[in-house]
C-alpha positions in Angstrom: 31.0 -4.0 -4.2 28.5 -6.5 -5.6 28.1 -8.2 -2.2 27.3 -4.9 -0.5 24.8 -4.1 -3.2 23.1 -7.4 -2.7 23.0 -6.9 1.1 21.6 -3.4 0.6 18.9 -4.7 -1.7 18.0 -7.4 0.8 17.7 -4.8 3.5 15.5 -2.6 1.2 13.2 -5.6 0.6 13.0 -6.3 4.4 12.0 -2.8 5.3 9.6 -2.4 2.3 11.5 0.2 0.4 12.8 -1.9 -2.5 11.8 -0.3 -5.8 10.3 -3.3 -7.8 10.0 -0.9 -10.8 13.6 0.1 -10.8 13.8 -0.9 -14.5 11.4 2.0 -15.3 13.8 4.5 -13.8 15.5 6.3 -16.8 16.6 9.5 -15.0 20.2 10.2 -15.8 21.2 10.7 -12.2 20.8 6.9 -11.7 23.1 5.9 -14.6 26.7 4.8 -13.9 27.0 5.5 -10.2 26.7 3.4 -7.1 25.6 6.2 -4.9 22.3 6.7 -6.7 20.4 3.3 -6.7 17.2 3.0 -8.7 16.3 0.1 -6.4 16.1 2.4 -3.4 12.5 3.6 -3.6 13.0 6.4 -1.0 16.0 7.8 -2.9 14.1 7.7 -6.2 11.1 9.5 -4.8 13.2 12.1 -3.1 15.3 12.8 -6.2 12.2 13.1 -8.3 10.8 15.7 -5.9 14.1 17.5 -5.8 14.4 17.6 -9.6 11.0 19.2 -9.9 11.4 21.6 -7.0 15.1 22.7 -7.4 15.8 22.1 -11.0 12.4 23.4 -12.1 11.7 20.4 -14.3 8.3 19.6 -15.8 6.3 17.2 -13.6 5.0 14.8 -16.4 8.4 14.1 -18.0 10.3 14.0 -14.7 7.8 11.6 -13.0 8.0 9.3 -16.1 11.9 9.4 -16.0 11.7 8.3 -12.3 9.3 5.5 -13.0 6.1 7.2 -11.7 2.9 8.6 -13.2 2.1 12.3 -12.8 -0.7 11.4 -10.4 1.8 9.4 -8.3 4.1 12.4 -8.2 1.4 14.6 -6.6 0.6 11.9 -4.1 4.2 11.5 -3.2 4.7 15.2 -2.9 1.7 15.5 -0.6 3.0 12.8 1.6 6.4 14.5 1.7 5.0 17.9 2.4 2.9 16.5 5.3 5.4 14.0 6.8 8.9 14.8 5.5 11.2 12.0 4.4 9.1 9.5 6.5 6.2 10.2 4.1 8.3 8.6 1.3 8.1 5.2 2.9 5.6 2.9 1.3 2.4 2.4 3.4 1.6 -1.1 4.7 -0.7 -2.9 2.5 -3.7 -4.9 3.5 -6.4 -4.3 6.1 -5.9 -1.1 8.1 -8.0 -2.0 11.0 -10.0 -4.8 12.6 -12.3 -6.9 10.6 -15.8 -5.6 10.3 -17.3 -8.6 12.1 -16.1 -9.5 15.6 -16.0 -13.1 16.7 -19.3 -12.5 18.5 -20.9 -11.1 15.3 -19.7 -14.2 13.3 -21.1 -16.5 16.0 -24.4 -14.6 16.0 -24.6 -15.0 12.2 -23.7 -18.7 12.3 -26.5 -19.3 14.8 -29.0 -17.8 12.2 -27.7 -19.7 9.1 -30.2 -22.6 9.3 -33.2 -20.4 9.8 -32.5 -17.2 7.9 -31.3 -16.2 4.4 -28.1 -14.2 4.1 -30.2 -11.1 3.4 -32.1 -11.6 6.6 -28.9 -12.2 8.6 -27.5 -8.9 7.2 -30.7 -7.1 8.3 -30.5 -8.6 11.8 -26.8 -7.7 12.1 -27.6 -4.1 11.2 -30.6 -3.7 13.4 -29.6 -5.7 16.4 -25.8 -5.3 16.5 -25.2 -2.1 14.5 -22.9 -3.9 12.1 -23.1 -3.2 8.3 -21.2 -5.6 6.0 -21.6 -6.7 2.4 -23.1 -10.0 1.5 -19.8 -11.2 0.3 -18.1 -10.3 3.6 -20.7 -12.3 5.4 -20.2 -15.2 3.1 -16.4 -15.1 3.6 -16.7 -14.9 7.4 -19.2 -17.8 7.5 -17.0 -20.0 5.4 -13.7 -18.9 7.0 -12.1 -22.0 8.6 -10.2 -19.7 11.1 -13.5 -18.8 12.7 -14.6 -22.3 13.4 
């Protein structure tokens, strides 16, 4: 039984649905049974929603018992209402799209470094290339070793 639990937890980690806050789950349903696993984030979220919907439990105390805030409960509920069980999967973290500066934009900015201030480079990027980025983004891109 322990080996299968370890394998299950490894699979949950691989697919991003391991509940790293399993220790915060105090809901009685997760005590003393192998079927209900507090490390299974999808199961925890689903059971929390079910407890509020079907058992008419109060949101604040129920979300706390399942290791979430009240605000998180409503976010989880919205995702579930819109996408079903698939909405309970955690979203990928990190950048959601391409970087704000293309390789050509970075090259354009690098060619201006010796003769322009960063503020002037930002203005030229905006006016000539329709690209708006923060000063810090520009600094990161200019110093990024991957772009050289």
